VOGU-3710 file (C-alpha; in Angstrom, 3 decimals, decimal comma):
1> maalvrmryr> 25,110/-22,764/-27,962  27,564/-20,143/-28,788  24,620/-17,563/-27,986  24,734/-18,963/-24,502  28,131/-18,736/-24,508  28,765/-15,434/-25,229  25,312/-14,115/-22,063  27,855/-16,097/-20,207  30,778/-13,805/-20,986  28,328/-10,367/-20,676
11> irrhgtgwkr> 26,869/-12,426/-17,583  30,891/-12,197/-15,815  32,118/-8,958/-17,294  28,633/-6,691/-16,570  27,241/-8,384/-13,634  23,797/-9,119/-14,736  22,873/-6,067/-16,976  20,337/-5,372/-14,440  20,428/-2,603/-11,807  18,965/-2,409/-8,932
21> tarndrqewv> 17,077/0,860/-9,061  14,134/0,329/-6,851  15,745/1,843/-3,538  18,133/4,752/-5,579  14,591/5,888/-7,568  13,524/9,229/-6,608  10,773/10,082/-9,103  7,941/11,667/-7,551  5,155/9,648/-8,253  7,725/6,353/-6,485
31> vkrrertrql> 8,689/8,917/-3,815  4,625/9,910/-3,347  3,885/6,424/-3,911  6,179/5,267/-0,712  4,793/7,503/1,796  1,178/6,834/0,541  2,341/2,807/1,737  3,867/3,527/4,597  1,064/5,595/5,839  -1,258/2,839/4,919
41> ielgglvtka> 0,946/0,810/7,332  1,209/3,174/10,043  -2,805/3,226/9,609  -2,927/-0,300/9,942  -1,026/-0,777/12,657  -3,033/1,724/14,697  -6,229/-0,345/14,210  -4,513/-3,414/15,230  -3,097/-1,450/18,309  -6,968/-0,525/19,033
51> glveladddr> -7,580/-3,577/19,597  -10,352/-3,582/16,274  -9,613/-6,021/14,318  -10,384/-8,486/17,060  -13,363/-6,598/18,245  -14,596/-7,454/14,485  -13,381/-10,687/14,464  -11,314/-9,929/11,378  -14,061/-8,697/9,410  -12,397/-6,161/7,062
61> avlfcvmida> -16,056/-4,852/5,955  -17,384/-4,448/9,336  -14,261/-2,711/10,227  -14,869/-0,392/6,699  -18,511/0,570/8,087  -16,754/1,804/11,046  -14,929/4,087/9,323  -17,305/5,268/7,256  -19,381/6,101/11,445  -16,543/7,096/12,950
71> aatlglgpin> -16,023/9,970/9,453  -20,001/10,893/9,440  -19,720/11,391/13,265  -16,732/13,425/12,697  -18,543/15,680/10,846  -16,810/14,668/7,262  -20,133/14,114/5,654  -21,063/11,618/3,107  -18,431/9,728/2,112  -18,435/10,305/-2,030
81> gipwarem> -18,492/7,031/-3,879  -19,551/5,332/-0,900  -23,424/5,084/-2,258  -24,497/2,828/0,817  -22,907/5,758/3,234  -25,115/7,138/5,103  -26,212/11,288/5,124  -25,948/12,232/8,917
//
């Protein structure tokens, strides 16, 4: 009971004790992760705007294969790490 009273006192005096650092965290890896996340969200929006989601009936495997074929067509060659990507 005494521990609960002490904890309530600390919360009232100092707040919750947890600082909100998510938005203020400027470590390099956090900034890079946010940039990458934003880029992925924007690219997903472009795929949706192009109508590919409806054409593929929201089948992510089909969309992934379309992207692999597009990369191969654009001359990027076989995609590393994807064994089923055909070589052009």
